[in-house]
N, C-alpha and C positions, 0 to 999 in steps of 0.2 A: 433519522430519529434514533436516540440512544435506547438500548435495550433495557429490560427491567432487571438488570443485574450489573454488577461492577466487574470490570476486567483490569488486572494489573499486569504490568510488563515493564522491562527495562529497555528504554529506547536506546539504540546504538549511538555511539559518539558521532557527531557531525550531522545528525538528523535533527530537523527542526519541524515542529508541528505546523500544519496548514489548517487554519480555521475552516470548519465545514458548515455551510449554510449560515455564515455569519453576516451581521449587518454591515453597512458601508463604513460606519465609524470604526468598527473593530478591524475591518480589513485595511483601512487607511493607516491605522496605527501600527498594524503588523507589518504592512509593506514598508513604512517609514523605518521601522526597526530593522528590517532586513537589508534595506539600502544603507542605513546608518544616518543618523541625524546630521552628522558633519558633511555628508555627501548630498543630502536632499536639496539643500539650497542651491547646489551647483548642477542639479538635474533639470533638464528642459521641462517646463510644466506640461507641454503636450505629451512628451514621452511619459511623464509620470502619470498622467490621466489614462493614457493607453495601457500602461502596466496595471493600473488599478482596475480598469474595465476587464482586462484579461484575467486578473486575479479573482475578481467577483464571479466571473463566469465559471472559472475552475472550481471555486468554492461551492457554488450552487449546483454544478453538475455532479460533484461528489456526493452532495446530499441526495440528489435525485436517484443516484445509483444504489443508494442504501448504506453508503459508508457513514460511519459516525466518528472515525478518527482517521487522519491522514497526516503523513510527514514526508519530507523530501530531503535530500542532501545533494550538494554540488560542491566538489572540492578537487583536489589534485591528489593523484595516486602515483606511487613509484617516482619516476623522474619528471614530476610536474605535469603528468598527463591529465587533462580534464576528465572527470568521471561523474555521473549522476545516477540517482536511484530514487524510487519512491516506495512508500509503504501505506497500505490501506487496510483498515479493519472494518468489517461489516457484519450485520447480524442477519441470519435467515431463520424462519420458523420451519422446523423439520421435526419429525417424530424421532426423538433421541432417547426413548424409553430404554432401549438397549444400545448403549454407545458402540459396541463392537459391531452390532448389525448395521447401524447407521454408517459407520466408517467403511465397512466392507461393501455396502450398497454404493456409496460414493465412488470408491475405487473401481467398482465394476462398471458404473455408468460412464465415468470419465475415460476409461480405457477404450470405449467404443468410439470416441470422437476423433482421436488422432493417434498416428503412430509416432508423433514427435514428442509424446508425453512419457515421462517416467513416473510411475506411481508406486507408493509403498505406505504400509501402515507403520507408524512410528509411536512408541510409547513416551509420552511427555510426563513430566511430573504431575500435571493436572489430569492426565488420562490419555486414552488413545486418540490419534489423529490420522487422517488421510492427508498425505503430503504429495504434491505433484510438482515436478520440475519440467518446464517446457521452453523450447526455443520457438517463440511465436512467429507467425508469418511477418515479414518485414513491414514496418510502417513506411509509407511512401511520402517523401518530402516533395511537394509539387515543384515543378521547374520554375514557377513564378517567384518562389522564395528560396530557391537553391542557389548557393554561390556559384555552382558550376553551369547554371542555366539549363540543367536537365533534371528529370526526376531522379531522386536519390533514395534507394531502399535502405532503411535502418533496421537491422534485426533487433529484437527485444527478447531478453531472457526473463522468465517469470518463475517464481516459486509461490505456490498457494498451499495453505494448510486449512483444513476443515476440522474444527475442534468441537465435539459435543460439550456443551456446558454442563458440569456436574450437577447432580440433584440438589446438593446443599446450597447452590447458587440459584438454581431455577427448578423448584419442586414440580413444575409442569412437565419437565424433560422434553421440552419442544424448542430448545435454543441451540443454534449452531453458530459458532463464531468462525468467520472467514478471515484469514490473514493473507494478504496479497503483497508480495514484494516483486518489483520489476525494475529492470534496468536496460537502457539502450547500450550501455558500456559493456557489451558481452565479453570483451577481452579481459575484464576485471572480475569475471564471475567467481573465480577461485578465491579472490579477496573477499567478496561479499558473502558467499555462501555460508562460511562458518559463523559470520556475524549474524545472519538470519537465523541459523540453527540455534545459536545461543539465546537470541530473542525468544524464540519459541519455547525454549526450556524455562524461560522466566515467567511464562504466562500463568496466571492464576485468576480465579473467580471468587467473588463474594456476593451474597444476596444483597439486593438494593436496600438502602437504609430506610 
Protein backbone atom coordinates (compact mmCIF):
# COMPACT_ATOMS: atom_id res chain seq x y z
CA UNK A 1 0.00 0.00 0.00
CA UNK A 2 1.34 3.43 -0.94
CA UNK A 3 1.82 5.91 1.92
CA UNK A 4 -0.05 9.21 2.20
CA UNK A 5 2.94 11.21 1.03
CA UNK A 6 5.06 11.25 -2.11
CA UNK A 7 8.70 10.24 -2.29
CA UNK A 8 11.07 11.32 -5.03
CA UNK A 9 14.48 9.86 -5.84
CA UNK A 10 16.77 9.21 -8.77
CA UNK A 11 16.90 5.54 -9.71
CA UNK A 12 20.45 4.34 -10.47
CA UNK A 13 21.27 3.42 -14.08
CA UNK A 14 20.49 -0.17 -15.12
CA UNK A 15 17.79 -0.56 -12.47
CA UNK A 16 14.28 -1.34 -13.66
CA UNK A 17 11.07 -1.06 -11.66
CA UNK A 18 9.24 -4.23 -10.60
CA UNK A 19 5.44 -3.81 -10.42
CA UNK A 20 4.30 -4.37 -6.83
CA UNK A 21 0.92 -6.06 -6.33
CA UNK A 22 0.14 -5.65 -10.04
CA UNK A 23 -2.59 -7.51 -11.94
CA UNK A 24 -1.84 -10.29 -14.41
CA UNK A 25 -2.22 -8.11 -17.51
CA UNK A 26 0.28 -5.51 -16.24
CA UNK A 27 2.77 -8.17 -15.23
CA UNK A 28 2.44 -9.90 -18.60
CA UNK A 29 3.18 -6.65 -20.46
CA UNK A 30 6.12 -5.89 -18.17
CA UNK A 31 7.59 -9.38 -18.55
CA UNK A 32 7.31 -9.20 -22.34
CA UNK A 33 9.09 -5.87 -22.24
CA UNK A 34 11.92 -7.31 -20.15
CA UNK A 35 12.36 -10.27 -22.48
CA UNK A 36 12.02 -8.13 -25.60
CA UNK A 37 9.20 -8.42 -28.11
CA UNK A 38 11.63 -9.74 -30.73
CA UNK A 39 12.54 -12.65 -28.43
CA UNK A 40 9.12 -13.47 -26.94
CA UNK A 41 8.01 -15.37 -30.04
CA UNK A 42 11.10 -17.59 -29.79
CA UNK A 43 10.54 -18.34 -26.10
CA UNK A 44 9.02 -21.69 -25.13
CA UNK A 45 5.37 -20.97 -24.09
CA UNK A 46 5.72 -23.29 -21.09
CA UNK A 47 8.83 -21.43 -19.94
CA UNK A 48 7.08 -18.11 -20.52
CA UNK A 49 4.18 -19.22 -18.33
CA UNK A 50 6.55 -20.40 -15.60
CA UNK A 51 8.34 -17.04 -15.67
CA UNK A 52 5.02 -15.21 -15.43
CA UNK A 53 3.87 -17.33 -12.47
CA UNK A 54 7.14 -16.66 -10.65
CA UNK A 55 6.98 -12.96 -11.49
CA UNK A 56 3.41 -12.70 -10.20
CA UNK A 57 4.40 -14.47 -6.97
CA UNK A 58 7.31 -12.05 -6.46
CA UNK A 59 5.11 -9.03 -7.15
CA UNK A 60 2.50 -10.04 -4.57
CA UNK A 61 5.05 -11.16 -1.99
CA UNK A 62 6.58 -7.70 -2.21
CA UNK A 63 3.18 -6.15 -1.60
CA UNK A 64 2.59 -8.41 1.41
CA UNK A 65 5.89 -7.30 3.00
CA UNK A 66 4.74 -3.67 2.84
CA UNK A 67 6.95 -2.63 -0.06
CA UNK A 68 5.35 -0.09 -2.38
CA UNK A 69 8.28 0.29 -4.76
CA UNK A 70 10.78 -2.28 -6.03
CA UNK A 71 13.45 -2.39 -8.71
CA UNK A 72 16.18 -4.75 -9.79
CA UNK A 73 19.19 -4.84 -12.05
CA UNK A 74 21.13 -7.60 -13.72
CA UNK A 75 24.13 -6.87 -15.87
CA UNK A 76 27.82 -7.20 -16.43
CA UNK A 77 30.48 -5.54 -14.30
CA UNK A 78 34.17 -5.09 -15.05
CA UNK A 79 35.31 -7.89 -17.33
CA UNK A 80 31.85 -9.18 -18.18
CA UNK A 81 31.13 -10.74 -14.78
CA UNK A 82 27.37 -11.17 -14.09
CA UNK A 83 26.07 -9.11 -11.18
CA UNK A 84 22.62 -8.54 -9.69
CA UNK A 85 20.99 -6.32 -7.08
CA UNK A 86 17.55 -5.27 -5.83
CA UNK A 87 16.01 -2.15 -4.32
CA UNK A 88 12.91 -2.00 -2.08
CA UNK A 89 11.14 0.98 -0.56
CA UNK A 90 8.56 0.46 2.17
CA UNK A 91 6.58 2.47 4.70
CA UNK A 92 6.34 1.98 8.45
CA UNK A 93 4.19 3.82 10.94
CA UNK A 94 6.44 4.98 13.78
CA UNK A 95 6.48 7.96 16.11
CA UNK A 96 8.78 10.40 14.28
CA UNK A 97 7.73 13.54 16.13
CA UNK A 98 11.42 13.96 16.97
CA UNK A 99 13.41 12.61 13.99
CA UNK A 100 16.68 12.52 15.91
CA UNK A 101 15.13 10.44 18.70
CA UNK A 102 13.59 8.07 16.15
CA UNK A 103 16.92 7.58 14.36
CA UNK A 104 18.83 7.06 17.63
CA UNK A 105 16.24 4.50 18.77
CA UNK A 106 16.49 2.53 15.54
CA UNK A 107 20.28 2.42 15.78
CA UNK A 108 20.13 1.24 19.40
CA UNK A 109 17.60 -1.51 18.64
CA UNK A 110 19.36 -2.76 15.51
CA UNK A 111 22.73 -2.96 17.29
CA UNK A 112 21.29 -5.51 19.69
CA UNK A 113 20.45 -7.98 16.93
CA UNK A 114 23.79 -8.87 15.34
CA UNK A 115 27.50 -8.13 15.50
CA UNK A 116 27.58 -8.34 11.68
CA UNK A 117 25.90 -4.94 11.36
CA UNK A 118 27.52 -1.54 10.91
CA UNK A 119 25.18 1.25 11.99
CA UNK A 120 25.55 5.00 11.77
CA UNK A 121 23.52 8.19 11.69
CA UNK A 122 23.72 10.00 8.36
CA UNK A 123 22.59 13.50 7.55
CA UNK A 124 20.76 13.44 4.22
CA UNK A 125 19.43 16.52 2.40
CA UNK A 126 15.93 15.47 3.51
CA UNK A 127 16.97 15.02 7.16
CA UNK A 128 18.63 12.46 9.49
CA UNK A 129 18.66 8.75 8.72
CA UNK A 130 19.79 5.54 10.38
CA UNK A 131 21.90 3.53 7.92
CA UNK A 132 22.90 -0.09 8.37
CA UNK A 133 25.27 -2.22 6.32
CA UNK A 134 25.23 -5.95 6.95
CA UNK A 135 26.63 -9.11 5.45
CA UNK A 136 23.62 -11.35 5.96
CA UNK A 137 23.63 -15.05 6.72
CA UNK A 138 24.09 -16.86 3.38
CA UNK A 139 21.05 -17.90 1.39
CA UNK A 140 21.14 -21.63 0.74
CA UNK A 141 20.54 -22.88 -2.80
CA UNK A 142 19.12 -26.42 -2.39
CA UNK A 143 21.04 -29.32 -3.91
CA UNK A 144 18.01 -30.17 -6.07
CA UNK A 145 18.46 -27.00 -8.14
CA UNK A 146 22.19 -26.48 -7.64
CA UNK A 147 24.43 -27.10 -10.67
CA UNK A 148 26.92 -28.87 -8.37
CA UNK A 149 24.33 -31.24 -6.88
CA UNK A 150 25.09 -29.96 -3.38
CA UNK A 151 23.72 -27.18 -1.18
CA UNK A 152 25.39 -23.92 -2.13
CA UNK A 153 25.55 -20.97 0.31
CA UNK A 154 25.25 -17.52 -1.30
CA UNK A 155 26.21 -14.56 0.90
CA UNK A 156 24.06 -11.42 0.60
CA UNK A 157 25.16 -7.87 1.38
CA UNK A 158 22.47 -5.38 2.44
CA UNK A 159 22.26 -1.65 3.04
CA UNK A 160 19.15 -0.34 4.79
CA UNK A 161 18.23 3.26 5.53
CA UNK A 162 15.43 4.36 7.87
CA UNK A 163 14.36 7.92 7.03
CA UNK A 164 11.79 9.83 9.13
CA UNK A 165 9.43 11.65 6.76
CA UNK A 166 9.58 15.45 7.33
CA UNK A 167 6.59 17.27 8.83
CA UNK A 168 5.89 19.19 5.64
CA UNK A 169 5.19 15.90 3.85
CA UNK A 170 3.49 14.15 6.79
CA UNK A 171 2.05 16.51 9.42
CA UNK A 172 1.23 13.53 11.68
CA UNK A 173 4.99 12.83 12.05
CA UNK A 174 4.28 9.08 12.14
CA UNK A 175 5.88 8.01 8.84
CA UNK A 176 9.17 6.22 8.35
CA UNK A 177 10.47 5.34 4.89
CA UNK A 178 12.74 2.28 4.70
CA UNK A 179 15.08 1.89 1.73
CA UNK A 180 16.61 -1.57 1.35
CA UNK A 181 19.34 -2.40 -1.16
CA UNK A 182 20.67 -5.96 -1.37
CA UNK A 183 22.96 -7.95 -3.62
CA UNK A 184 24.24 -11.53 -3.72
CA UNK A 185 27.17 -10.18 -5.76
CA UNK A 186 29.14 -9.23 -2.65
CA UNK A 187 32.35 -9.00 -4.66
CA UNK A 188 30.84 -5.92 -6.34
CA UNK A 189 29.91 -4.13 -3.11
CA UNK A 190 32.49 -1.39 -3.61
CA UNK A 191 30.91 -0.67 -7.00
CA UNK A 192 27.35 -0.63 -5.69
CA UNK A 193 27.84 1.21 -2.41
CA UNK A 194 28.52 4.74 -3.77
CA UNK A 195 25.60 4.31 -6.17
CA UNK A 196 23.24 3.56 -3.28
CA UNK A 197 24.61 6.43 -1.19
CA UNK A 198 23.98 8.80 -4.11
CA UNK A 199 20.41 7.48 -4.40
CA UNK A 200 19.81 8.22 -0.71
CA UNK A 201 21.05 11.76 -1.21
CA UNK A 202 18.41 12.32 -3.89
CA UNK A 203 15.48 11.27 -1.66
CA UNK A 204 12.91 13.99 -1.00
CA UNK A 205 9.32 14.04 0.18
CA UNK A 206 6.15 15.96 -0.71
CA UNK A 207 2.68 15.99 0.79
CA UNK A 208 0.16 13.88 -1.10
CA UNK A 209 -1.81 15.88 -3.65
